[in-house]
N, C-alpha and C positions, 0 to 999 in steps of 0.2 A: 507611892509616886512622889518625886520631889516636887516642890512648889517654888516657883519664882514669881515675884511680882515687883512693881515699883511702889515705893512708900513715900508718904508725904514727910517733909522735913520735920514737922511737929510730932509725928508718930515715931520716927527714928530718934528723935531727942528724948522721948519717953523711955524707949528701949535702952538707949545709952545710959541715961540717968539711973535706971533700974539695974544696970549691969546684966542685961538680959541677952546680949548679943556679942559675937565675935565680930570684930571690925576689920575689914579688908580695905586698904587704901591702895589703889592701882595707879596712883600719879607717880611721876618720875622721883627718883631718890632725893633730888635737890628740893623739889616742892614739898615732898613729905617732910624733910628735915626742917623746912621753914615753918611748917605749922601743921599739926595733925591732932587727932583725938587721942587722949591717954589710952594706952593699951592697944592702939591700932597696930595692924601688921602692915608693912609696906610690901604688898603682894606683887611678886615678879614672876617671870617664867621660871626662875631658878628655885623658888621655894613653894610652888604650888603644891607638890605632894605632901610637904610638911604641914602646910596650912590646912590641907583637906583632912589629914589626921587629927590635927588640933581642933578643928571646927566640927568634927563629926558629932551629930546629935544635938547641935546647938544652932539657934537662929544666927544668921549671918547678915551684916550689913555691908554693902559694897559701895565705896565712895570713889569718884574720879573728880574731875574738875567741875563739870557742869550737869552730871547725871545722865550722860549719853553713853560714854564707853563702858560705864559700870553696868549697863544693861546686858551687853554681850558677855562681860565677865561673869555677871550673876547667872545668866542662862547657863554658862559653861560649868559654873560650880554646881548648880542644881542638876545638871546632866551627870556630874561625877558623884551624885548621891547626897549632897548636903541638903538640908530641909529644916525650915524654909530659908530661902535666899531672897534678899531685898535690895534693889538698887535705889539709892536715896535720891529723890528728885532735887535737882538744883546742885547736887554735889557739894564739894568743899567750899566753892565760891559762895553759895547760899548760906552754908553752915557759918562760914566766917563772918558774913553780913549780919546774921541773926544772933549767933552765940559765940562771939569772939572770945570770951573768957574761958571757953571750953578747950581752946587750942593750946598745945605746948609745942616747943621746939626741941629738936635733937641737938645734943651737945657735940 
């Protein structure tokens, strides 16, 4: 059975630093381009099937702006068979406040 949960920012940071998760960023393309985590995928309705294939068998971290919309997206991804899936509490706003050096911009 697929597992979904919300995860604390510090726990997500450990997973990112260890390279243990596939990162889904569900914010709009402009916000994603302005600042996102290295290796993050800007998940949209258009690329969900490809993302699910790529993330199969790996932990998934889902980011949105504040950690609210990512909960619904995370539950959906878990229902599609990804396991485990975590919504990151506080989203990219909290990440940018606590770990600004981790963000990169799209060219």
